[in-house]
N, C-alpha and C positions, 0 to 999 in steps of 0.2 A: 451414509457416512460422508462427511464433507471432505473437501480437498485439504491435504496437509500443507501447511505453509510454514516457512521458516522465518524466524524473527530474531533480531538482536534482543537482548534483555530489555533495553530501553524501549524498543518498538512494542514489545508485548506489554510492558508496563503502561504505555500510552493507551493501548487498546483497552486494557482492563479498567483504567481510569475513566475512559469515555463511556464504557459499558455501565460503570457504577453511576456516573452522572445521569445517563439516560434513565436508569432504573429509579433513581431517587428524585432529583430535582425535575427531570423531564416528566416523569409520571405525575408528580405533584402539581406541576404547572398545568398539565392537560386536565387533570381531575378538577382543578380550580375553574378552568374555562368551561367545562361541562356543567359544573354546579352553577356558575354564573348564568349560563344560557338557560338552564333549567328553571332558574328563578324568574326568568322573564315571561313565563306563562306557557300557553298552549304549545306543546311539543310537535304537533302535527304540521304546523306552519312555521316552525322556528329554524330558520336557515343557520343561525349561529350554533344551535345545538347540533344540527346535522354536520356542520363543518368541524365542530369540536370532536364529535364521535369519529369522523373520518380521520382526523389528525391523530386520534388515539389509536386507531387501527394501524396507520402507517408507522406510528411510533413503536408499537408492539412488534411490528414486522422488522423494523430496524434493530430492535433489541434481540429478537430471536436470531437474526442473521449474524449479528455481532457475537452472540453467545456461541454460535456454531464455529465462527472463525477462531474465537479464543479456545474453544474445546479442541480444535484441530491444529492449534499453533504449537510449534516446537521451537525451543530456543537453540540457536546455533552456538556451539562452543567455539568461540573465535580462536582458541589456542590450538584447535585441531585442524585449522584450515591449511590445506596443502597449497603452498605458494609456487609449486612447480608448474601449475596450470591454472587458468582462470576458472573460478567457481563462485558460488554465492558468497558474498562478503569479501571477495578479493578486491583489492584496490589495484586498478590497472592503469598504467601510464601508456598512452598510445600516441602515435604521430600520424597525422593525416598525410599520406604520400603525395597528394596533389599540391597542398599549400604549405606543408611543413609544420602546421600548427600542432602543438602538443596539448593533450588534455589528460586529466586524471579523473577516473570515475570509480566509485565503489558500487559493485553490483549487489542489489538488495531485492527483497520481495516486492511485488507490485504495490502493496499497501504502504511500504516504507519509502518508495521512490520520491525523490525531491530534487529536481534538476538544479535548483538554486544552490543546493549544498553538494552537488556532484554525485548524488545517489541515483543511479539509474536502475530500472527494473530489469531483472534477468529475462523477462518475457518481452522486453522492447526489442526492436530490430538490432540495435547496437549491442544490447546485452546478450541476445541470442547468438549474434555473430562472434562475440568474444569468448563465450563459454568453451572451455576445453583447450583454448589456445595457450601456447607457451611463449616465453620470451624469445624474440627473434622471428616468430611466426608473422605472417601477413594475414589479415582478416579482410575478406571482401564482404561488404555488407550492403544489401539492397535497402535503400530508403526511398521514400516517395520521390525525392529529387533525382534518383538514379542510383548508380553504384558508387560506394565510397570504399577506399582502400586505406587500411590502417596498419602500421607496424606496431607490434606489441613490444614496448621498450622495457617495462618493468612490471612485476607482480609482487604485491606485498599485502599485509593485512592491517 
């Protein structure tokens, strides 16, 4: 049994779309490459055929891993998020105690993390350091550059 992961509805939809693409277009493209390589003659010395077969194996492995992720995915009901403390899908406004910089992050699953859009993984150092904190709490977070201290200013969804 794989690890249960929590997704937004949009995140799970993206995964299912990717899986469908891999199963349809992806498989068709690889089958085409194998057929083309096979048409070139002797398979015992056909590097293109071997490469295409290897690509097929990797592609099927990717499909089976993604199928497992989708099978173990659960959709988070955003309406039930407790905003009294930081949890998955919380939008957290924090202030860096050292320089006063304020940042707002949404905590999401590792697969949905995207720093450009302010979505950080709950398993990242900052994500882990913020989980369970309440407004007014101070979070000390160990990052590669040392210790960072953040004040939790606001929690919303």
